[in-house]
All heavy atoms as TSV, in Angstrom:
chain	resi	resn	atom	element	x	y	z
A	1	MET	N	N	86.842	0.299	93.194
A	1	MET	CA	C	86.614	1.486	92.418
A	1	MET	C	C	85.247	1.372	91.743
A	1	MET	O	O	84.879	0.306	91.269
A	1	MET	CB	C	87.730	1.617	91.399
A	1	MET	CG	C	87.764	2.930	90.723
A	1	MET	SD	S	89.322	3.069	89.834
A	1	MET	CE	C	89.534	4.777	89.979
A	2	THR	N	N	84.501	2.457	91.697
A	2	THR	CA	C	83.169	2.415	91.105
A	2	THR	C	C	83.221	2.837	89.651
A	2	THR	O	O	84.059	3.640	89.239
A	2	THR	CB	C	82.206	3.340	91.871
A	2	THR	OG1	O	82.692	4.668	91.775
A	2	THR	CG2	C	82.100	2.928	93.321
A	3	GLU	N	N	82.289	2.305	88.885
A	3	GLU	CA	C	82.206	2.677	87.480
A	3	GLU	C	C	81.400	3.961	87.357
A	3	GLU	O	O	80.435	4.179	88.093
A	3	GLU	CB	C	81.523	1.564	86.693
A	3	GLU	CG	C	82.328	0.293	86.639
A	3	GLU	CD	C	81.614	-0.755	85.801
A	3	GLU	OE1	O	80.827	-0.373	84.922
A	3	GLU	OE2	O	81.847	-1.936	86.041
A	4	PRO	N	N	81.767	4.828	86.418
A	4	PRO	CA	C	80.992	6.056	86.235
A	4	PRO	C	C	79.605	5.727	85.677
A	4	PRO	O	O	79.447	4.805	84.885
A	4	PRO	CB	C	81.813	6.864	85.240
A	4	PRO	CG	C	82.683	5.872	84.560
A	4	PRO	CD	C	82.893	4.747	85.517
A	5	THR	N	N	78.631	6.468	86.143
A	5	THR	CA	C	77.273	6.248	85.650
A	5	THR	C	C	77.040	7.132	84.435
A	5	THR	O	O	77.584	8.231	84.326
A	5	THR	CB	C	76.234	6.590	86.729
A	5	THR	OG1	O	76.418	7.944	87.125
A	5	THR	CG2	C	76.388	5.687	87.930
A	6	THR	N	N	76.244	6.657	83.532
A	6	THR	CA	C	75.912	7.438	82.342
A	6	THR	C	C	74.426	7.714	82.340
A	6	THR	O	O	73.620	6.897	82.782
A	6	THR	CB	C	76.301	6.692	81.054
A	6	THR	OG1	O	75.611	5.441	81.041
A	6	THR	CG2	C	77.792	6.453	80.973
A	7	LEU	N	N	74.065	8.876	81.852
A	7	LEU	CA	C	72.664	9.242	81.746
A	7	LEU	C	C	72.140	8.757	80.405
A	7	LEU	O	O	72.785	8.912	79.374
A	7	LEU	CB	C	72.496	10.758	81.852
A	7	LEU	CG	C	72.930	11.382	83.171
A	7	LEU	CD1	C	72.821	12.889	83.100
A	7	LEU	CD2	C	72.078	10.859	84.300
A	8	THR	N	N	70.984	8.171	80.421
A	8	THR	CA	C	70.383	7.700	79.176
A	8	THR	C	C	69.126	8.493	78.902
A	8	THR	O	O	68.442	8.949	79.830
A	8	THR	CB	C	70.039	6.206	79.251
A	8	THR	OG1	O	69.129	6.016	80.337
A	8	THR	CG2	C	71.285	5.364	79.460
A	9	GLN	N	N	68.819	8.663	77.642
A	9	GLN	CA	C	67.599	9.359	77.264
A	9	GLN	C	C	66.453	8.369	77.216
A	9	GLN	O	O	66.641	7.196	76.937
A	9	GLN	CB	C	67.758	10.009	75.894
A	9	GLN	CG	C	68.743	11.145	75.861
A	9	GLN	CD	C	68.822	11.745	74.464
A	9	GLN	OE1	O	68.454	11.118	73.496
A	9	GLN	NE2	N	69.312	12.956	74.391
A	10	SER	N	N	65.264	8.876	77.478
A	10	SER	CA	C	64.101	8.012	77.366
A	10	SER	C	C	63.815	7.762	75.891
A	10	SER	O	O	64.162	8.584	75.040
A	10	SER	CB	C	62.896	8.639	78.063
A	10	SER	OG	O	62.478	9.778	77.358
A	11	PRO	N	N	63.188	6.656	75.547
A	11	PRO	CA	C	62.919	6.352	74.142
A	11	PRO	C	C	62.087	7.416	73.448
A	11	PRO	O	O	62.291	7.705	72.277
A	11	PRO	CB	C	62.162	5.022	74.201
A	11	PRO	CG	C	62.527	4.437	75.504
A	11	PRO	CD	C	62.805	5.585	76.428
A	12	SER	N	N	61.159	8.059	74.152
A	12	SER	CA	C	60.341	9.082	73.510
A	12	SER	C	C	61.177	10.307	73.137
A	12	SER	O	O	60.894	10.982	72.153
A	12	SER	CB	C	59.183	9.491	74.419
A	12	SER	OG	O	59.674	10.082	75.602
A	13	ASP	N	N	62.207	10.622	73.920
A	13	ASP	CA	C	63.059	11.765	73.605
A	13	ASP	C	C	63.935	11.498	72.387
A	13	ASP	O	O	64.257	12.413	71.652
A	13	ASP	CB	C	63.940	12.136	74.799
A	13	ASP	CG	C	63.130	12.736	75.938
A	13	ASP	OD1	O	61.964	13.120	75.698
A	13	ASP	OD2	O	63.657	12.814	77.054
A	14	THR	N	N	64.328	10.257	72.175
A	14	THR	CA	C	65.161	9.960	71.014
A	14	THR	C	C	64.335	9.933	69.746
A	14	THR	O	O	64.836	10.236	68.678
A	14	THR	CB	C	65.898	8.616	71.193
A	14	THR	OG1	O	64.937	7.595	71.419
A	14	THR	CG2	C	66.888	8.676	72.329
A	15	LEU	N	N	63.051	9.583	69.849
A	15	LEU	CA	C	62.188	9.591	68.673
A	15	LEU	C	C	61.779	11.002	68.292
A	15	LEU	O	O	61.640	11.315	67.121
A	15	LEU	CB	C	60.939	8.740	68.927
A	15	LEU	CG	C	61.171	7.252	69.127
A	15	LEU	CD1	C	59.867	6.560	69.474
A	15	LEU	CD2	C	61.788	6.645	67.885
A	16	ASN	N	N	61.575	11.856	69.257
A	16	ASN	CA	C	61.149	13.231	68.999
A	16	ASN	C	C	61.953	14.165	69.891
A	16	ASN	O	O	61.587	14.400	71.039
A	16	ASN	CB	C	59.650	13.367	69.268
A	16	ASN	CG	C	59.110	14.702	68.815
A	16	ASN	OD1	O	59.857	15.597	68.431
A	16	ASN	ND2	N	57.806	14.846	68.854
A	17	PRO	N	N	63.046	14.746	69.372
A	17	PRO	CA	C	63.883	15.608	70.220
A	17	PRO	C	C	63.160	16.861	70.705
A	17	PRO	O	O	63.548	17.459	71.697
A	17	PRO	CB	C	65.056	15.981	69.323
A	17	PRO	CG	C	64.941	15.155	68.100
A	17	PRO	CD	C	63.587	14.557	68.056
A	18	GLY	N	N	62.100	17.257	70.045
A	18	GLY	CA	C	61.337	18.421	70.484
A	18	GLY	C	C	60.714	18.210	71.846
A	18	GLY	O	O	60.525	19.151	72.612
A	19	LEU	N	N	60.391	16.954	72.170
A	19	LEU	CA	C	59.824	16.654	73.488
A	19	LEU	C	C	60.818	16.925	74.605
A	19	LEU	O	O	60.427	17.286	75.708
A	19	LEU	CB	C	59.371	15.201	73.551
A	19	LEU	CG	C	58.081	14.854	72.830
A	19	LEU	CD1	C	57.798	13.367	72.927
A	19	LEU	CD2	C	56.928	15.650	73.367
A	20	ALA	N	N	62.091	16.746	74.310
A	20	ALA	CA	C	63.119	16.984	75.322
A	20	ALA	C	C	63.148	18.455	75.730
A	20	ALA	O	O	63.520	18.784	76.845
A	20	ALA	CB	C	64.480	16.549	74.805
A	21	VAL	N	N	62.760	19.334	74.837
A	21	VAL	CA	C	62.720	20.770	75.132
A	21	VAL	C	C	61.343	21.171	75.636
A	21	VAL	O	O	61.215	21.975	76.560
A	21	VAL	CB	C	63.083	21.588	73.869
A	21	VAL	CG1	C	62.896	23.066	74.097
A	21	VAL	CG2	C	64.500	21.278	73.436
A	22	LEU	N	N	60.319	20.606	75.037
A	22	LEU	CA	C	58.955	21.006	75.361
A	22	LEU	C	C	58.523	20.571	76.761
A	22	LEU	O	O	57.848	21.325	77.459
A	22	LEU	CB	C	58.001	20.410	74.319
A	22	LEU	CG	C	56.563	20.881	74.363
A	22	LEU	CD1	C	56.503	22.388	74.164
A	22	LEU	CD2	C	55.746	20.176	73.306
A	23	ARG	N	N	58.929	19.392	77.181
A	23	ARG	CA	C	58.504	18.863	78.486
A	23	ARG	C	C	58.940	19.767	79.650
A	23	ARG	O	O	58.101	20.107	80.500
A	23	ARG	CB	C	59.023	17.443	78.658
A	23	ARG	CG	C	58.398	16.723	79.813
A	23	ARG	CD	C	58.840	15.286	79.899
A	23	ARG	NE	N	58.375	14.563	78.724
A	23	ARG	CZ	C	59.048	13.579	78.147
A	23	ARG	NH1	N	60.196	13.195	78.625
A	23	ARG	NH2	N	58.559	12.958	77.099
A	24	PRO	N	N	60.211	20.216	79.725
A	24	PRO	CA	C	60.585	21.116	80.828
A	24	PRO	C	C	59.890	22.475	80.745
A	24	PRO	O	O	59.545	23.059	81.777
A	24	PRO	CB	C	62.091	21.278	80.684
A	24	PRO	CG	C	62.542	20.151	79.843
A	24	PRO	CD	C	61.388	19.771	78.986
A	25	LEU	N	N	59.663	22.970	79.531
A	25	LEU	CA	C	58.972	24.253	79.392
A	25	LEU	C	C	57.535	24.168	79.898
A	25	LEU	O	O	57.061	25.069	80.591
A	25	LEU	CB	C	58.988	24.714	77.934
A	25	LEU	CG	C	60.336	25.165	77.397
A	25	LEU	CD1	C	60.231	25.494	75.918
A	25	LEU	CD2	C	60.848	26.360	78.164
A	26	LEU	N	N	56.856	23.097	79.557
A	26	LEU	CA	C	55.485	22.922	80.043
A	26	LEU	C	C	55.452	22.732	81.556
A	26	LEU	O	O	54.556	23.243	82.231
A	26	LEU	CB	C	54.825	21.737	79.344
A	26	LEU	CG	C	54.481	21.946	77.877
A	26	LEU	CD1	C	53.938	20.657	77.266
A	26	LEU	CD2	C	53.497	23.074	77.706
A	27	GLY	N	N	56.423	22.022	82.080
A	27	GLY	CA	C	56.503	21.849	83.529
A	27	GLY	C	C	56.727	23.170	84.247
A	27	GLY	O	O	56.103	23.451	85.273
A	28	ALA	N	N	57.614	23.996	83.699
A	28	ALA	CA	C	57.886	25.307	84.305
A	28	ALA	C	C	56.661	26.211	84.219
A	28	ALA	O	O	56.346	26.937	85.167
A	28	ALA	CB	C	59.083	25.959	83.629
A	29	ALA	N	N	55.964	26.163	83.093
A	29	ALA	CA	C	54.756	26.976	82.946
A	29	ALA	C	C	53.676	26.540	83.927
A	29	ALA	O	O	53.006	27.373	84.543
A	29	ALA	CB	C	54.239	26.889	81.514
A	30	ALA	N	N	53.515	25.235	84.094
A	30	ALA	CA	C	52.515	24.730	85.038
A	30	ALA	C	C	52.872	25.132	86.467
A	30	ALA	O	O	52.004	25.566	87.227
A	30	ALA	CB	C	52.405	23.212	84.925
A	31	LEU	N	N	54.132	25.007	86.821
A	31	LEU	CA	C	54.561	25.407	88.160
A	31	LEU	C	C	54.346	26.908	88.370
A	31	LEU	O	O	53.891	27.335	89.430
A	31	LEU	CB	C	56.031	25.055	88.378
A	31	LEU	CG	C	56.620	25.445	89.724
A	31	LEU	CD1	C	55.903	24.724	90.856
A	31	LEU	CD2	C	58.104	25.150	89.754
A	32	GLY	N	N	54.648	27.701	87.366
A	32	GLY	CA	C	54.437	29.147	87.463
A	32	GLY	C	C	52.979	29.501	87.679
A	32	GLY	O	O	52.654	30.380	88.481
A	33	LEU	N	N	52.077	28.809	86.974
A	33	LEU	CA	C	50.651	29.080	87.157
A	33	LEU	C	C	50.172	28.679	88.547
A	33	LEU	O	O	49.383	29.390	89.161
A	33	LEU	CB	C	49.840	28.346	86.089
A	33	LEU	CG	C	49.903	28.953	84.699
A	33	LEU	CD1	C	49.199	28.048	83.691
A	33	LEU	CD2	C	49.287	30.337	84.683
A	34	VAL	N	N	50.680	27.572	89.042
A	34	VAL	CA	C	50.310	27.140	90.390
A	34	VAL	C	C	50.769	28.169	91.419
A	34	VAL	O	O	50.017	28.553	92.317
A	34	VAL	CB	C	50.888	25.745	90.703
A	34	VAL	CG1	C	50.793	25.415	92.183
A	34	VAL	CG2	C	50.177	24.695	89.875
A	35	VAL	N	N	51.992	28.643	91.270
A	35	VAL	CA	C	52.516	29.643	92.212
A	35	VAL	C	C	51.735	30.947	92.080
A	35	VAL	O	O	51.346	31.559	93.080
A	35	VAL	CB	C	54.025	29.865	91.987
A	35	VAL	CG1	C	54.527	31.066	92.764
A	35	VAL	CG2	C	54.804	28.623	92.368
A	36	LEU	N	N	51.472	31.378	90.846
A	36	LEU	CA	C	50.748	32.630	90.625
A	36	LEU	C	C	49.360	32.588	91.257
A	36	LEU	O	O	48.977	33.494	92.006
A	36	LEU	CB	C	50.640	32.904	89.125
A	36	LEU	CG	C	49.862	34.146	88.737
A	36	LEU	CD1	C	50.616	35.392	89.186
A	36	LEU	CD2	C	49.620	34.173	87.252
A	37	TYR	N	N	48.606	31.542	90.962
A	37	TYR	CA	C	47.265	31.458	91.523
A	37	TYR	C	C	47.285	31.137	93.011
A	37	TYR	O	O	46.409	31.573	93.753
A	37	TYR	CB	C	46.429	30.429	90.767
A	37	TYR	CG	C	45.948	30.983	89.440
A	37	TYR	CD1	C	46.532	30.578	88.257
A	37	TYR	CD2	C	44.938	31.928	89.391
A	37	TYR	CE1	C	46.119	31.097	87.046
A	37	TYR	CE2	C	44.514	32.463	88.189
A	37	TYR	CZ	C	45.101	32.037	87.015
A	37	TYR	OH	O	44.696	32.562	85.833
A	38	GLY	N	N	48.280	30.417	93.465
A	38	GLY	CA	C	48.396	30.132	94.885
A	38	GLY	C	C	48.619	31.398	95.698
A	38	GLY	O	O	48.041	31.574	96.767
A	39	VAL	N	N	49.442	32.300	95.171
A	39	VAL	CA	C	49.708	33.559	95.871
A	39	VAL	C	C	48.534	34.524	95.699
A	39	VAL	O	O	48.164	35.235	96.617
A	39	VAL	CB	C	51.025	34.191	95.370
A	39	VAL	CG1	C	51.194	35.600	95.902
A	39	VAL	CG2	C	52.203	33.329	95.778
A	40	ALA	N	N	47.938	34.536	94.519
A	40	ALA	CA	C	46.836	35.474	94.268
A	40	ALA	C	C	45.643	35.198	95.181
A	40	ALA	O	O	44.965	36.130	95.601
A	40	ALA	CB	C	46.410	35.387	92.807
A	41	PHE	N	N	45.400	33.938	95.465
A	41	PHE	CA	C	44.262	33.591	96.319
A	41	PHE	C	C	44.695	33.194	97.721
A	41	PHE	O	O	43.955	32.529	98.446
A	41	PHE	CB	C	43.452	32.459	95.678
A	41	PHE	CG	C	42.826	32.867	94.374
A	41	PHE	CD1	C	43.259	32.301	93.191
A	41	PHE	CD2	C	41.837	33.814	94.336
A	41	PHE	CE1	C	42.702	32.674	91.979
A	41	PHE	CE2	C	41.268	34.198	93.135
A	41	PHE	CZ	C	41.703	33.629	91.957
A	42	ALA	N	N	45.877	33.605	98.118
A	42	ALA	CA	C	46.394	33.241	99.433
A	42	ALA	C	C	45.613	33.942	100.535
A	42	ALA	O	O	45.151	35.069	100.374
A	42	ALA	CB	C	47.869	33.606	99.540
A	43	GLU	N	N	45.485	33.265	101.647
A	43	GLU	CA	C	44.835	33.853	102.814
A	43	GLU	C	C	45.751	34.858	103.507
A	43	GLU	O	O	45.295	35.763	104.169
A	43	GLU	CB	C	44.426	32.749	103.795
A	43	GLU	CG	C	43.335	31.842	103.274
A	43	GLU	CD	C	42.010	32.564	103.109
A	43	GLU	OE1	O	41.702	33.443	103.931
A	43	GLU	OE2	O	41.296	32.236	102.153
A	44	SER	N	N	47.047	34.685	103.323
A	44	SER	CA	C	48.012	35.577	103.950
A	44	SER	C	C	47.983	36.945	103.260
A	44	SER	O	O	48.253	37.043	102.069
A	44	SER	CB	C	49.416	34.985	103.837
A	44	SER	OG	O	50.372	35.962	104.163
A	45	PRO	N	N	47.685	37.997	103.989
A	45	PRO	CA	C	47.674	39.323	103.363
A	45	PRO	C	C	49.049	39.733	102.836
A	45	PRO	O	O	49.142	40.436	101.830
A	45	PRO	CB	C	47.239	40.263	104.488
A	45	PRO	CG	C	46.679	39.402	105.550
A	45	PRO	CD	C	47.259	38.053	105.382
A	46	LEU	N	N	50.101	39.282	103.485
A	46	LEU	CA	C	51.443	39.646	103.046
A	46	LEU	C	C	51.733	39.095	101.652
A	46	LEU	O	O	52.188	39.819	100.764
A	46	LEU	CB	C	52.482	39.134	104.045
A	46	LEU	CG	C	53.935	39.456	103.717
A	46	LEU	CD1	C	54.165	40.957	103.779
A	46	LEU	CD2	C	54.857	38.738	104.675
A	47	ALA	N	N	51.445	37.823	101.418
A	47	ALA	CA	C	51.694	37.209	100.108
A	47	ALA	C	C	50.777	37.807	99.051
A	47	ALA	O	O	51.207	38.124	97.938
A	47	ALA	CB	C	51.502	35.703	100.189
A	48	HIS	N	N	49.499	37.993	99.383
A	48	HIS	CA	C	48.551	38.550	98.424
A	48	HIS	C	C	48.913	39.981	98.049
A	48	HIS	O	O	48.894	40.347	96.874
A	48	HIS	CB	C	47.130	38.493	98.981
A	48	HIS	CG	C	46.128	39.076	98.044
A	48	HIS	ND1	N	45.613	38.376	96.984
A	48	HIS	CD2	C	45.580	40.318	97.987
A	48	HIS	CE1	C	44.782	39.150	96.324
A	48	HIS	NE2	N	44.739	40.334	96.906
A	49	ASN	N	N	49.251	40.791	99.028
A	49	ASN	CA	C	49.598	42.186	98.742
A	49	ASN	C	C	50.888	42.298	97.949
A	49	ASN	O	O	51.028	43.199	97.118
A	49	ASN	CB	C	49.690	42.985	100.043
A	49	ASN	CG	C	48.332	43.184	100.672
A	49	ASN	OD1	O	47.309	43.111	100.003
A	49	ASN	ND2	N	48.317	43.419	101.969
A	50	ALA	N	N	51.833	41.407	98.170
A	50	ALA	CA	C	53.072	41.424	97.390
A	50	ALA	C	C	52.770	41.138	95.928
A	50	ALA	O	O	53.276	41.822	95.020
A	50	ALA	CB	C	54.062	40.411	97.942
A	51	ALA	N	N	51.929	40.149	95.650
A	51	ALA	CA	C	51.556	39.843	94.268
A	51	ALA	C	C	50.758	40.990	93.673
A	51	ALA	O	O	50.932	41.345	92.503
A	51	ALA	CB	C	50.751	38.553	94.216
A	52	HIS	N	N	49.908	41.602	94.458
A	52	HIS	CA	C	49.094	42.725	93.997
A	52	HIS	C	C	49.983	43.916	93.633
A	52	HIS	O	O	49.779	44.556	92.604
A	52	HIS	CB	C	48.109	43.103	95.108
A	52	HIS	CG	C	47.098	44.107	94.701
A	52	HIS	ND1	N	45.931	43.750	94.084
A	52	HIS	CD2	C	47.089	45.457	94.809
A	52	HIS	CE1	C	45.233	44.857	93.843
A	52	HIS	NE2	N	45.917	45.891	94.271
A	53	ASP	N	N	50.972	44.203	94.448
A	53	ASP	CA	C	51.878	45.322	94.169
A	53	ASP	C	C	52.698	45.077	92.912
A	53	ASP	O	O	52.966	46.003	92.153
A	53	ASP	CB	C	52.798	45.571	95.363
A	53	ASP	CG	C	52.036	46.105	96.567
A	53	ASP	OD1	O	50.897	46.571	96.389
A	53	ASP	OD2	O	52.591	46.031	97.678
A	54	VAL	N	N	53.085	43.842	92.673
A	54	VAL	CA	C	53.837	43.526	91.455
A	54	VAL	C	C	52.985	43.804	90.230
A	54	VAL	O	O	53.463	44.325	89.226
A	54	VAL	CB	C	54.326	42.059	91.469
A	54	VAL	CG1	C	54.853	41.632	90.121
A	54	VAL	CG2	C	55.383	41.884	92.544
A	55	ARG	N	N	51.721	43.494	90.293
A	55	ARG	CA	C	50.842	43.786	89.154
A	55	ARG	C	C	50.758	45.288	88.912
A	55	ARG	O	O	50.710	45.726	87.770
A	55	ARG	CB	C	49.453	43.185	89.385
A	55	ARG	CG	C	49.463	41.684	89.339
A	55	ARG	CD	C	48.079	41.111	89.264
A	55	ARG	NE	N	47.363	41.480	88.066
A	55	ARG	CZ	C	47.461	40.838	86.903
A	55	ARG	NH1	N	48.246	39.813	86.795
A	55	ARG	NH2	N	46.746	41.237	85.870
A	56	HIS	N	N	50.725	46.090	89.953
A	56	HIS	CA	C	50.699	47.543	89.774
A	56	HIS	C	C	52.003	48.065	89.188
A	56	HIS	O	O	51.996	48.929	88.323
A	56	HIS	CB	C	50.417	48.245	91.111
A	56	HIS	CG	C	48.983	48.226	91.490
A	56	HIS	ND1	N	48.025	48.970	90.847
A	56	HIS	CD2	C	48.339	47.525	92.463
A	56	HIS	CE1	C	46.851	48.754	91.404
A	56	HIS	NE2	N	47.015	47.873	92.388
A	57	VAL	N	N	53.119	47.527	89.651
A	57	VAL	CA	C	54.437	47.981	89.174
A	57	VAL	C	C	54.620	47.650	87.695
A	57	VAL	O	O	55.203	48.419	86.941
A	57	VAL	CB	C	55.559	47.353	90.021
A	57	VAL	CG1	C	56.914	47.559	89.392
A	57	VAL	CG2	C	55.540	47.940	91.413
A	58	THR	N	N	54.111	46.498	87.264
A	58	THR	CA	C	54.266	46.088	85.865
A	58	THR	C	C	53.141	46.643	84.984
A	58	THR	O	O	53.019	46.264	83.830
A	58	THR	CB	C	54.315	44.559	85.740
A	58	THR	OG1	O	53.123	44.020	86.324
A	58	THR	CG2	C	55.545	43.991	86.417
A	59	VAL	N	N	52.337	47.531	85.521
A	59	VAL	CA	C	51.270	48.247	84.804
A	59	VAL	C	C	50.273	47.260	84.177
A	59	VAL	O	O	49.898	47.381	83.022
A	59	VAL	CB	C	51.852	49.207	83.737
A	59	VAL	CG1	C	50.771	50.134	83.186
A	59	VAL	CG2	C	52.984	50.024	84.296
A	60	LYS	N	N	49.880	46.266	84.948
A	60	LYS	CA	C	48.857	45.320	84.497
A	60	LYS	C	C	47.611	45.554	85.340
A	60	LYS	O	O	47.702	45.756	86.550
A	60	LYS	CB	C	49.355	43.889	84.670
A	60	LYS	CG	C	50.493	43.565	83.749
A	60	LYS	CD	C	50.895	42.120	83.865
A	60	LYS	CE	C	51.953	41.836	82.853
A	60	LYS	NZ	N	53.179	41.330	83.400
A	61	PRO	N	N	46.466	45.524	84.713
A	61	PRO	CA	C	45.242	45.729	85.501
A	61	PRO	C	C	45.008	44.586	86.467
A	61	PRO	O	O	45.309	43.438	86.154
A	61	PRO	CB	C	44.155	45.782	84.443
A	61	PRO	CG	C	44.710	45.068	83.278
A	61	PRO	CD	C	46.189	45.279	83.314
A	62	CYS	N	N	44.525	44.882	87.617
A	62	CYS	CA	C	44.280	43.840	88.590
A	62	CYS	C	C	42.856	43.881	89.145
A	62	CYS	O	O	42.433	42.949	89.777
A	62	CYS	CB	C	45.294	43.900	89.721
A	62	CYS	SG	S	45.286	45.461	90.571
A	63	HIS	N	N	42.154	44.968	88.936
A	63	HIS	CA	C	40.749	45.007	89.379
A	63	HIS	C	C	40.010	46.080	88.663
A	63	HIS	O	O	40.473	46.728	87.791
A	63	HIS	CB	C	40.612	45.163	90.894
A	63	HIS	CG	C	41.523	46.139	91.541
A	63	HIS	ND1	N	41.104	47.228	92.232
A	63	HIS	CD2	C	42.880	46.158	91.617
A	63	HIS	CE1	C	42.137	47.882	92.717
A	63	HIS	NE2	N	43.227	47.250	92.345
């Protein structure tokens, strides 16, 4: 029979609980920016036009 595994927190998270929340938020924001700029400057017209149309639908200037 196997013993159940337990998840442990990193020492930095126990010293500052705000880091436990801030780290995933910053990671998600960075990933979002990579995806946004990756699609905006994509060579594929389909991906670029889809991002362009979303900007028009959300009433944000694009050019």
